[in-house]
C-alpha positions in Angstrom: -2.4 51.4 -43.3 -1.2 48.9 -45.8 1.1 47.7 -43.0 -2.3 47.5 -41.0 -4.6 46.6 -43.3 -2.4 43.5 -43.8 -2.3 42.8 -40.6 -6.4 42.6 -39.7 -6.5 40.6 -42.9 -4.8 37.5 -41.3 -6.7 37.9 -37.8 -9.0 35.0 -39.2 -12.6 35.8 -36.8 -12.1 39.5 -39.1 -12.0 37.7 -42.1 -15.8 35.6 -40.6 -17.2 38.8 -38.9 -16.5 41.1 -42.0 -18.5 38.3 -44.1 -21.6 37.4 -41.8 -21.7 41.3 -41.1 -22.5 42.2 -45.1 -24.0 39.0 -45.6 -26.3 40.0 -42.2 -26.9 43.8 -43.6 -27.8 42.1 -47.7 -31.3 40.3 -45.7 -32.2 43.6 -43.6 -34.8 45.7 -45.0 -34.9 48.5 -46.1 -37.7 50.0 -44.2 -35.4 48.5 -40.7 -33.0 50.7 -40.9 -34.8 53.8 -41.5 -37.3 53.1 -39.1 -34.0 54.3 -37.3 -33.5 56.8 -39.4 -30.2 55.5 -40.8 -29.6 54.6 -44.7 -29.9 51.1 -45.9 -25.9 50.6 -44.6 -25.5 50.8 -41.3 -21.3 50.4 -42.2 -19.5 51.4 -45.0 -16.3 51.0 -43.9 -16.8 47.2 -43.0 -18.5 46.5 -46.4 -15.0 48.0 -48.1 -12.3 46.5 -45.6 -14.6 43.5 -47.3 -14.5 44.2 -50.8 -11.0 45.5 -50.7 -9.9 41.2 -49.0 -12.0 40.0 -51.7 -9.3 42.2 -54.1 -7.0 41.2 -52.7 -7.1 38.2 -52.6 -7.6 37.7 -56.4 -4.7 39.7 -57.8 -1.4 38.9 -57.9 0.3 41.6 -57.8 -0.3 44.9 -55.0 -4.1 47.0 -54.4 -4.1 50.7 -54.5 -7.6 50.3 -51.6 -8.8 53.9 -52.5 -12.5 53.4 -52.3 -12.3 52.0 -48.7 -9.7 54.5 -47.7 -12.4 57.1 -49.0 -15.0 56.1 -47.4 -12.8 55.6 -44.3 -11.9 59.8 -44.7 -16.0 60.4 -45.0 -16.4 58.3 -41.8 -13.7 59.1 -39.9 -13.2 62.8 -40.5 -9.3 62.9 -39.0 -7.8 60.7 -41.6 -9.1 63.7 -44.5 -7.1 66.3 -42.5 -4.5 68.2 -44.6 -0.9 68.4 -43.9 0.3 72.2 -42.9 1.8 72.6 -46.4 -2.1 71.2 -48.0 -0.2 69.4 -51.1 -0.8 66.2 -49.2 -2.8 64.2 -46.7 -1.5 65.1 -43.3 0.4 62.4 -41.7 -1.7 59.8 -38.9 -0.5 58.6 -35.9 2.6 60.3 -35.2 4.2 62.0 -32.5 3.7 65.7 -32.8 6.8 68.6 -32.9 7.1 71.2 -30.7 
């Protein structure tokens, strides 16, 4: 996941879109989201990723993306799957063995 987050951070269009998206969500009224049966936060992954990049920009050391990972696991349950032993999370994106 670290490599993916780093690569996406280098895409200026994504950085601009995250800023604009989060700003537009903040400007929308709560009734607009309730009218469509959604919470005030239409996409918590976008906000969390933006916050992660902000933290990374203000840090000279490593950053643990725990808040982003928690939001990602809640939004996409596949990332919350446990390994067969149950001691850790399952590896994502690897080839399965038979």
